Backbone as a chain_set.jsonl record, in Angstrom:
{"seq": "MIIPYRSIQQHYRRDPDAPCGLTSVLLTDPRAAELVSFWVAPTARGSGAADLLLDAALGHAAAHARTELRLWVAAGNDRAERFYRRRGFTRTGESQPVRPDEPRLEYAMTRPTTDG", "coords": {"N": [[172.065, -222.962, 83.297], [169.676, -221.012, 81.645], [169.76, -217.866, 80.257], [167.487, -215.432, 79.65], [167.202, -213.173, 76.904], [166.949, -210.13, 75.083], [167.249, -208.817, 71.847], [168.427, -206.365, 69.52], [168.667, -205.226, 66.227], [170.144, -202.79, 64.305], [170.047, -201.052, 61.276], [171.71, -199.019, 58.981], [171.195, -197.023, 56.221], [172.265, -195.346, 53.366], [171.878, -195.596, 50.719], [169.143, -197.135, 49.243], [169.502, -199.726, 48.33], [171.801, -200.764, 49.414], [173.198, -201.638, 52.419], [174.76, -199.537, 54.831], [175.77, -200.119, 57.259], [175.592, -202.065, 60.315], [174.372, -203.014, 63.552], [174.226, -204.928, 66.56], [172.591, -205.442, 69.626], [172.569, -206.954, 72.756], [170.442, -207.606, 75.471], [171.368, -208.692, 78.134], [171.776, -208.508, 80.823], [170.533, -207.182, 83.898], [171.311, -204.502, 84.297], [173.038, -203.769, 82.287], [173.822, -203.648, 78.791], [174.987, -205.422, 75.91], [177.033, -204.72, 73.217], [177.204, -206.595, 70.518], [177.748, -206.914, 67.86], [179.111, -204.878, 65.326], [179.364, -203.102, 62.509], [180.558, -201.256, 59.775], [180.225, -200.423, 56.448], [183.001, -200.376, 54.221], [182.852, -198.29, 52.31], [181.305, -196.455, 53.615], [182.634, -195.565, 55.792], [183.811, -193.003, 57.89], [181.739, -191.336, 57.278], [179.894, -190.703, 59.194], [178.139, -192.692, 59.73], [178.85, -194.661, 61.615], [178.623, -193.266, 64.04], [175.855, -192.774, 64.063], [174.857, -195.401, 64.199], [175.966, -196.268, 66.662], [174.759, -194.431, 68.381], [172.111, -195.308, 68.123], [172.332, -197.857, 69.27], [173.091, -197.204, 71.923], [170.825, -195.733, 72.639], [168.839, -197.705, 72.467], [169.643, -199.458, 74.508], [169.424, -197.735, 76.748], [166.665, -197.176, 76.636], [165.677, -199.536, 77.526], [166.218, -199.525, 80.168], [168.9, -199.988, 80.769], [171.968, -199.102, 82.116], [174.502, -199.112, 81.235], [176.678, -199.753, 78.496], [178.38, -202.378, 77.071], [181.24, -203.803, 75.385], [183.425, -205.776, 73.27], [186.631, -205.424, 71.955], [188.891, -206.309, 69.451], [192.362, -206.938, 69.906], [194.671, -204.908, 68.226], [192.816, -203.831, 66.504], [192.872, -200.983, 65.983], [191.611, -198.712, 64.853], [188.898, -199.105, 65.443], [189.01, -199.153, 68.256], [189.909, -196.535, 68.77], [187.688, -195.098, 67.844], [185.681, -195.999, 69.659], [186.792, -195.061, 72.07], [186.746, -192.307, 71.576], [184.036, -191.961, 71.717], [183.535, -192.255, 74.391], [183.983, -194.706, 75.644], [185.805, -196.862, 77.848], [188.524, -199.042, 78.632], [188.018, -201.976, 80.594], [189.82, -203.575, 81.846], [189.492, -206.238, 81.598], [190.208, -209.135, 79.63], [190.157, -211.513, 76.944], [190.568, -214.513, 74.932], [190.095, -214.058, 71.402], [188.899, -216.138, 70.007], [188.382, -219.541, 71.034], [191.415, -221.293, 71.617], [192.983, -219.489, 70.217], [195.626, -217.204, 70.04], [195.326, -214.404, 69.92], [193.988, -211.571, 71.567], [190.988, -210.02, 72.913], [189.592, -207.014, 74.21], [187.639, -205.833, 76.909], [185.361, -203.118, 76.911], [183.599, -200.285, 78.185], [180.843, -198.011, 78.741], [178.672, -195.441, 80.096], [175.152, -195.448, 79.278], [173.959, -193.049, 78.867], [174.801, -189.57, 78.512], [174.729, -188.0, 80.724]], "CA": [[170.999, -221.994, 83.404], [169.412, -220.237, 80.435], [169.519, -216.455, 80.542], [166.704, -214.838, 78.562], [167.702, -211.889, 76.445], [166.345, -209.484, 73.926], [168.274, -208.194, 71.014], [167.986, -205.414, 68.498], [169.619, -204.949, 65.166], [169.899, -201.527, 63.621], [170.702, -200.94, 59.975], [171.761, -197.658, 58.475], [171.316, -197.035, 54.76], [172.217, -194.11, 52.579], [171.372, -196.095, 49.44], [168.148, -198.151, 49.597], [169.907, -201.059, 47.898], [173.06, -201.204, 50.028], [173.354, -201.19, 53.809], [176.027, -198.888, 55.187], [176.273, -200.692, 58.485], [174.633, -202.698, 61.205], [174.803, -203.261, 64.92], [173.336, -205.76, 67.365], [172.708, -205.225, 71.066], [171.896, -207.947, 73.592], [170.055, -207.156, 76.809], [171.619, -209.922, 78.877], [172.029, -208.204, 82.234], [169.532, -206.197, 84.324], [171.766, -203.107, 84.261], [173.939, -203.512, 81.165], [173.586, -204.263, 77.484], [176.251, -205.725, 75.243], [177.137, -204.508, 71.778], [177.826, -207.849, 70.093], [178.249, -206.768, 66.491], [179.158, -203.49, 64.868], [180.04, -203.113, 61.214], [180.283, -200.163, 58.847], [180.777, -200.74, 55.132], [184.183, -199.556, 53.922], [182.481, -197.085, 51.56], [180.585, -195.526, 54.495], [183.487, -195.169, 56.919], [184.102, -191.574, 57.875], [180.549, -190.598, 56.848], [178.99, -190.482, 60.324], [177.295, -193.874, 59.906], [179.21, -195.321, 62.876], [178.027, -192.502, 65.139], [174.408, -193.028, 64.054], [174.632, -196.756, 64.69], [176.26, -196.329, 68.085], [173.691, -193.698, 69.061], [170.945, -196.191, 68.165], [172.611, -198.912, 70.245], [173.008, -196.587, 73.244], [169.417, -195.397, 72.871], [168.101, -198.936, 72.715], [170.004, -199.924, 75.851], [168.834, -196.811, 77.718], [165.213, -197.342, 76.601], [165.38, -200.759, 78.265], [166.7, -199.288, 81.537], [170.296, -200.393, 80.967], [172.755, -197.899, 82.395], [175.858, -199.319, 80.724], [176.841, -200.523, 77.261], [179.675, -203.052, 77.058], [181.64, -204.398, 74.117], [184.775, -206.345, 73.2], [187.349, -204.985, 70.754], [190.061, -207.167, 69.236], [193.694, -206.319, 69.924], [195.118, -204.562, 66.886], [191.774, -203.109, 65.78], [193.111, -199.649, 66.533], [190.611, -197.751, 64.38], [187.682, -199.313, 66.239], [189.231, -198.727, 69.631], [189.926, -195.057, 68.778], [186.293, -194.66, 67.723], [184.99, -196.23, 70.927], [187.337, -194.124, 73.075], [186.204, -190.978, 71.249], [182.628, -191.959, 72.127], [183.415, -192.347, 75.835], [184.261, -196.04, 76.189], [187.108, -197.103, 78.452], [188.814, -200.455, 78.901], [187.694, -202.399, 81.956], [190.902, -204.405, 82.363], [189.21, -207.624, 81.241], [190.58, -209.579, 78.289], [189.895, -212.923, 76.669], [190.923, -214.851, 73.551], [189.07, -213.756, 70.404], [188.255, -217.435, 69.832], [189.134, -220.574, 71.762], [192.651, -221.785, 70.987], [193.623, -218.444, 69.401], [196.399, -216.359, 70.966], [194.934, -212.994, 69.861], [193.054, -211.191, 72.626], [190.069, -208.895, 72.792], [189.521, -206.267, 75.452], [186.325, -205.306, 77.259], [185.221, -201.669, 77.063], [182.274, -199.944, 78.68], [180.489, -196.608, 78.973], [177.267, -195.242, 80.451], [174.28, -195.319, 78.108], [173.595, -191.641, 78.68], [175.932, -188.657, 78.727], [174.594, -187.152, 81.902]], "C": [[170.876, -221.233, 82.085], [169.076, -218.814, 80.849], [168.707, -215.873, 79.387], [167.302, -213.497, 78.154], [166.863, -211.385, 75.282], [167.466, -208.891, 73.114], [167.617, -207.237, 70.04], [169.071, -205.32, 67.453], [169.191, -203.656, 64.496], [170.672, -201.534, 62.305], [170.654, -199.481, 59.551], [171.997, -197.729, 56.981], [171.318, -195.608, 54.224], [171.597, -194.428, 51.225], [170.367, -197.198, 49.765], [168.547, -199.577, 49.215], [171.155, -201.585, 48.592], [173.15, -200.711, 51.468], [174.73, -200.577, 54.031], [176.608, -199.482, 56.447], [175.17, -201.344, 59.28], [175.254, -202.869, 62.58], [173.779, -204.15, 65.601], [173.649, -205.542, 68.832], [171.937, -206.33, 71.774], [171.632, -207.352, 74.967], [170.159, -208.361, 77.739], [171.723, -209.72, 80.379], [171.004, -207.153, 82.664], [169.995, -204.743, 84.253], [172.639, -202.767, 83.064], [173.452, -204.216, 79.902], [174.949, -204.506, 76.859], [176.125, -205.507, 73.745], [177.897, -205.708, 71.221], [178.237, -207.854, 68.626], [178.145, -205.306, 66.097], [179.981, -203.473, 63.596], [179.598, -201.908, 60.401], [180.967, -200.511, 57.539], [181.972, -199.843, 54.846], [183.84, -198.255, 53.2], [181.772, -196.049, 52.423], [181.433, -195.059, 55.666], [183.881, -193.706, 56.782], [182.902, -190.717, 57.514], [179.625, -190.21, 58.003], [178.086, -191.674, 60.585], [177.594, -194.555, 61.238], [178.598, -194.583, 64.069], [176.521, -192.735, 65.213], [174.09, -194.412, 64.612], [174.892, -196.864, 66.192], [175.214, -195.566, 68.885], [172.436, -194.56, 69.182], [171.136, -197.294, 69.204], [172.503, -198.37, 71.674], [171.562, -196.256, 73.606], [168.579, -196.618, 73.181], [168.379, -199.446, 74.127], [169.35, -199.041, 76.913], [167.315, -196.964, 77.782], [164.766, -198.599, 77.348], [166.025, -200.74, 79.655], [168.085, -199.861, 81.809], [171.116, -199.132, 81.116], [174.152, -197.971, 81.8], [175.795, -200.109, 79.421], [178.255, -201.068, 77.257], [179.96, -203.578, 75.665], [183.026, -204.999, 74.268], [185.391, -205.875, 71.897], [188.636, -205.802, 70.649], [191.347, -206.352, 69.29], [194.125, -206.077, 68.482], [194.069, -203.856, 66.042], [191.776, -201.669, 66.295], [192.07, -198.632, 66.103], [189.329, -197.871, 65.202], [187.877, -198.819, 67.663], [189.289, -197.196, 69.736], [188.502, -194.506, 68.708], [185.563, -194.819, 69.057], [185.496, -195.296, 72.018], [186.798, -192.711, 72.839], [184.762, -190.856, 71.718], [182.443, -192.268, 73.614], [183.637, -193.722, 76.442], [185.658, -196.069, 76.795], [187.277, -198.606, 78.645], [188.509, -200.764, 80.36], [188.848, -203.133, 82.62], [190.694, -205.882, 82.069], [189.722, -207.914, 79.834], [190.26, -211.06, 78.173], [190.365, -213.227, 75.256], [189.769, -214.492, 72.604], [188.233, -215.003, 70.134], [189.032, -218.461, 70.657], [190.342, -221.024, 70.938], [193.293, -220.775, 70.043], [194.373, -217.52, 70.359], [195.972, -214.886, 70.977], [193.854, -212.707, 70.894], [192.069, -210.131, 72.16], [189.881, -208.317, 74.176], [188.114, -205.734, 75.666], [186.407, -203.789, 77.402], [183.794, -201.404, 77.508], [182.093, -198.429, 78.74], [179.042, -196.519, 79.417], [176.42, -195.082, 79.188], [173.822, -193.893, 77.868], [174.801, -190.766, 79.032], [175.805, -187.85, 80.01], [174.218, -187.904, 83.05]], "O": [[171.884, -220.857, 81.487], [168.208, -218.591, 81.692], [169.194, -215.826, 78.257], [167.847, -212.776, 78.99], [166.17, -212.144, 74.605], [168.508, -208.511, 73.647], [166.416, -207.3, 69.78], [170.26, -205.334, 67.772], [168.02, -203.465, 64.166], [171.82, -201.976, 62.25], [169.649, -198.799, 59.754], [172.906, -198.424, 56.526], [170.48, -194.784, 54.589], [170.872, -193.61, 50.659], [170.708, -198.122, 50.504], [167.976, -200.535, 49.736], [171.533, -202.738, 48.383], [173.177, -199.505, 51.712], [175.73, -201.044, 53.487], [177.81, -199.368, 56.689], [173.985, -201.206, 58.976], [176.473, -202.87, 62.748], [172.598, -204.124, 65.255], [174.811, -205.465, 69.233], [170.788, -206.61, 71.432], [172.487, -206.683, 75.547], [169.149, -208.974, 78.086], [171.754, -210.697, 81.128], [170.64, -206.302, 81.853], [169.164, -203.839, 84.159], [172.951, -201.597, 82.844], [172.765, -205.236, 79.956], [175.939, -203.876, 77.232], [175.226, -206.042, 73.095], [179.105, -205.825, 71.428], [179.001, -208.722, 68.203], [177.214, -204.6, 66.485], [181.168, -203.798, 63.615], [178.413, -201.581, 60.347], [182.149, -200.854, 57.521], [181.954, -198.664, 55.198], [184.469, -197.227, 53.449], [181.645, -194.893, 52.02], [180.983, -194.231, 56.458], [184.235, -193.238, 55.7], [183.021, -189.493, 57.447], [178.669, -189.461, 57.801], [177.339, -191.674, 61.563], [176.667, -194.985, 61.924], [178.108, -195.216, 65.005], [175.969, -192.879, 66.303], [173.161, -194.571, 65.405], [174.113, -197.488, 66.911], [174.82, -196.012, 69.963], [171.772, -194.549, 70.219], [170.203, -197.626, 69.936], [171.892, -199.004, 72.534], [171.13, -196.472, 74.739], [167.709, -196.579, 74.052], [167.457, -199.821, 74.852], [168.781, -199.554, 77.877], [166.735, -196.891, 78.865], [163.608, -198.706, 77.753], [166.331, -201.782, 80.234], [168.41, -200.185, 82.951], [170.975, -198.196, 80.329], [174.904, -196.997, 81.855], [174.972, -201.01, 79.263], [179.219, -200.318, 77.418], [179.048, -203.775, 74.863], [183.715, -204.765, 75.261], [184.747, -205.921, 70.849], [189.369, -205.964, 71.624], [191.413, -205.23, 68.789], [193.962, -206.944, 67.623], [194.388, -203.333, 64.974], [190.834, -201.208, 66.94], [191.679, -197.777, 66.897], [188.745, -196.866, 65.607], [187.009, -198.143, 68.214], [188.771, -196.627, 70.696], [188.155, -193.567, 69.424], [184.908, -193.889, 69.529], [184.702, -194.791, 72.812], [186.44, -192.009, 73.785], [184.315, -189.767, 72.076], [181.322, -192.518, 74.057], [183.49, -193.884, 77.654], [186.572, -195.394, 76.321], [186.303, -199.342, 78.801], [188.713, -199.931, 81.244], [188.852, -203.296, 83.841], [191.602, -206.69, 82.263], [189.677, -207.052, 78.956], [190.112, -211.762, 79.173], [190.546, -212.309, 74.456], [188.601, -214.611, 72.973], [187.007, -214.931, 70.044], [190.212, -218.262, 70.943], [190.276, -221.117, 69.712], [194.063, -221.157, 69.161], [193.82, -217.099, 71.374], [196.233, -214.187, 71.956], [192.925, -213.494, 71.074], [192.283, -209.445, 71.161], [189.991, -209.017, 75.182], [187.473, -205.247, 74.735], [187.375, -203.247, 77.936], [182.891, -202.198, 77.244], [183.062, -197.672, 78.785], [178.258, -197.428, 79.145], [176.915, -194.633, 78.154], [173.348, -193.566, 76.78], [175.699, -191.186, 79.762], [176.709, -187.084, 80.341], [174.061, -187.34, 84.133]]}, "num_chains": 1, "name": "protein.A"}
């Protein structure tokens, strides 16, 4: 079965010639969206770029009537997991290999798309 989806990519730039970060959101489920990529340039980390990108992802999901945003974070990516926890994400208890035939795991996290 083919599941139709919509996606959005957001880019944040402080310098018009260099992106500071990007994110992609897939609308694969009637009630949830999935954050499938999230990257902040090393030079922009700690600048608030990650918060702006995540706010855009949450806003996009909410604007498309999704009540939940899900993501996967790789085991050992402690900085990312701390960021997501600070922004209200919690682990769901689900895990899977990062890639087939790789022992390293990634963990599912989720949060509501709105704060209220």
